[in-house]
C-alpha positions in Angstrom: -10.6 -4.3 -19.5 -7.0 -2.3 -19.0 -9.2 0.8 -17.9 -10.6 -1.4 -15.2 -7.0 -2.6 -14.1 -5.8 1.0 -14.1 -9.1 2.2 -11.9 -8.0 -0.7 -9.6 -4.4 0.2 -9.3 -5.1 4.0 -8.8 -7.7 2.6 -6.0 -4.9 0.4 -4.4 -2.7 3.7 -4.3 -5.4 5.7 -3.2 -6.2 3.2 -0.2 -2.5 3.0 0.7 -2.5 6.8 0.9 -5.6 7.1 2.8 -4.7 4.8 5.6 -1.1 6.5 5.8 -2.6 9.9 6.0 -5.9 9.1 7.9 -5.7 10.5 11.6 -5.8 7.9 14.2 -8.9 8.3 17.0 -10.6 6.4 19.6 -12.9 5.1 16.7 -13.2 1.4 16.2 -14.1 1.7 12.7 -10.8 3.0 11.0 -10.3 3.9 7.2 -8.7 0.4 6.7 -12.1 -0.9 7.8 -14.2 1.7 5.8 -12.1 0.7 2.6 -12.6 -3.0 3.4 -16.1 -2.5 3.3 -16.5 0.0 0.2 -13.9 -1.4 -2.2 -16.7 -3.1 -3.9 -18.3 0.3 -4.7 -15.2 1.7 -6.2 -16.2 0.1 -10.1 -19.5 1.4 -9.6 -18.6 4.9 -8.8 -16.2 5.2 -11.3 -18.4 4.0 -14.1 -16.4 1.2 -14.7 -18.6 -2.0 -13.4 -21.8 -2.5 -12.1 -23.3 -2.0 -8.5 -22.4 -5.8 -7.5 -21.6 -6.6 -3.9 -21.6 -3.0 -3.3 -24.7 -2.9 -1.0 -23.4 -5.6 1.4 -20.3 -3.3 2.0 -22.6 -0.3 2.5 -24.6 -2.1 4.9 -21.9 -3.7 6.5 -20.4 -0.4 7.6 -23.5 1.2 8.4 -23.8 -1.5 11.1 -20.0 -1.3 12.2 -20.5 2.3 12.8 -22.3 2.4 16.4 -20.7 5.1 18.2 -19.9 8.8 17.7 -16.4 8.2 17.1 -17.0 5.4 14.9 -19.5 7.4 12.9 -17.2 10.7 12.6 -14.2 8.6 11.8 -16.2 6.3 8.9 -17.6 10.1 7.7 -14.3 11.4 7.4 -13.2 8.3 5.6 -15.7 8.6 3.0 -15.0 11.8 2.5 -11.2 11.3 2.2 -11.9 8.2 0.0 -14.1 10.2 -1.9 -11.3 12.9 -2.4 -8.7 10.6 -3.9 -10.4 8.0 -5.9 -10.0 9.0 -9.5 -13.2 9.2 -12.0 -15.2 9.3 -8.9 -19.0 10.1 -10.1 -20.0 12.0 -6.7 -23.8 11.7 -7.6 -23.7 7.8 -7.9 -21.3 8.0 -4.5 -24.0 10.4 -2.8 -26.6 7.9 -3.9 -25.4 4.7 -2.6 -26.9 4.6 1.1 -30.3 5.2 -0.5 -29.8 2.8 -3.4 -28.8 0.2 -0.8 -31.6 0.9 1.5 -29.4 2.7 4.5 -30.2 6.3 5.6 -27.5 8.6 6.5 -27.5 11.9 7.4 -25.1 13.3 5.1 -23.7 12.9 1.4 -20.5 11.1 0.6 -18.6 13.9 -0.7 -15.3 15.8 -0.4 -17.2 18.8 1.0 -19.1 17.2 3.8 -18.7 18.6 7.2 -18.7 15.2 9.3 -19.0 17.2 12.6 -22.6 18.3 12.0 -23.7 14.7 12.0 -22.3 12.9 15.4 -25.4 12.8 17.0 -27.3 10.9 14.2 -27.1 7.0 13.6 -24.6 6.1 10.7 
C-alpha cells in the first residue's frame, strides 16, 4: 500500500511540474486536460495497479483531441507525462491505445516526435 501512495505522490508532483512547464498554445486540449483523462492509467503503467478505468480516460482524450493543435498538444503532454512519471513501463504505456480500442498514429513515449503526426486523427 505504501508503494501505491508513494507512486501517487510522485505522480502528483510530476503533474504539477508538467502543468507549470508545459507550453501554452492554441490547443483546447492542454496538459491539465490530458492529466485528468490519463491519471487513472498511472497505476497500470507503473505496475502498481490494474487497468481499471484507464480505458475510459484514453477514449475520452481521443474524443477531446479533434483539431491538429489539440492532437499536437495531447501528444506533447503524453510525451512529457511519460518522461516524468517515475517507474513507468513504456511497453504498457505504448500499448494503452490498442488495448483500449483506440488507434493513434504514434507511440506514447518520451522519444515521440509529435510534429510527424499532426495530419492524422489522434
